[in-house]
N, C-alpha and C positions, 0 to 999 in steps of 0.2 A: 062358460067358455072352458074348453079343455086346454091342456098344456101344449097340444100340437097345433092349435090354431093361433094365428097372430091377428089381433084386432087392430082397428084403425088407431086406437090410442097408443098402442105400442109402436107403430110406425112413426107417428108424430113425435113420440117421446124420443125415439132414436135420433131423429133429425135435430130435435131441440138439444139433446145431449151433445151431439156432434158440434152444433153451433156454439154451445157453451164451452166446449173444450177448445175450439178454435179461438174464441174470445179470450180464454184464459192464457193460451200460449202467446197470442198477439200481445196481450197485456204484459206478460213476462218479457217479451222482446222489447217493449217500450221502457221497461224498468232498467234497461242497460245504461241509459243515459240520464244524468241528473236533470236535464232539461225536460225530458218527457216522462220521468218516473211517476209524477202525480197522475198523468193521463193513463199510464199503464196500470197503475193501481186501480183506478176507477174502472177501466175496461175489464180487468181480471175480476174485480168484485162484482161487476154487473153480470159477467158470465156465470159466476158461481151462484148468484141470486137466482138467475134464470133456471139453472140446473136444479136447485133446491125446490123452487116453486113447481117445476115440472114433476119432480119426484112426488111432491104432495098431491098434485093433480092426478097422477097415475094411481097413487095409493087410494085416494078418495074414490076414484072411478072403479076400482077393483073390489073394494070392500071397506065399509065404514066402521064396523065394530072393532076390528083389530087396530085400526088407525087411532081411534079414540083412546084406546088403552095405551098405545105407545106415546101419543101426544101428552096424555095425562102424566105418565111416568117421566118423560123428558122434562116437561114443565116443572113438575115437582122436584126433580133433581136439580134443575137450574135454579129454582127458587131457594132450595136448601143451600146451595153453594154460594149464591149471590147475596142473599139477605140474612142468612143464619150462619152459624158456624159451619165450617166445611165438614163433610163426612169424614175426611181424612186428616183432620186437624190434630195437633199435638194436645194431649190432655192438659187441663187447666192447672195441674200441680206445678208446672214450671213457671207460670206467670202469677201464681197466687202468693208467692213468698213462703211456701211451706218449708219447714226445716231451716229457715233463715236464709234461703237462697232464692234468687230470682234470675230472670234472663239478664237483667242489667248488671247484677253483681257477678254473674258467671261469665260475663263478656271478657274475652281475653285482652281486648284493647283497652288501654288506660288513657285518661286525658293527660297524665303526666308523661313527659318524654323519658325514655329509658336512658340511664347514665351508664357509661362504660366504666368498668373497673380499671383503675390505674395499674400500670405495670410496675413491678418493684423498682426498676431503675429510673422511672419517670419522675421529673421534678417540676413539670409544668402545672400551673394552677389556672387552667383555662375554663373552669366551671363557671 
């Protein structure tokens, strides 16, 4: 298939994407009211699922080798971020207690309330 020709899969994909976009916008409209927000969220999510499924169908129809590589990379990245430490995580030196510090001891908030210093002319003992 050359780049100048449009196949049947492309025409079907365009209509499915248009349908998905309409569902997404209708779902956003339903999210304006608390009464219909749940239904709007479901409609929008369904529209996006349909669009993603159509994208995979088009990609599989046009070429399988490149898709396998992309799917393997995406699944590997998602597995790495979901079940292992994140690729962009802070090094372990901060939570290992190196140099006598840790995240908990470096926290600025204390469990004790802060006390205000007394002014020189104050005689109240309200502590």
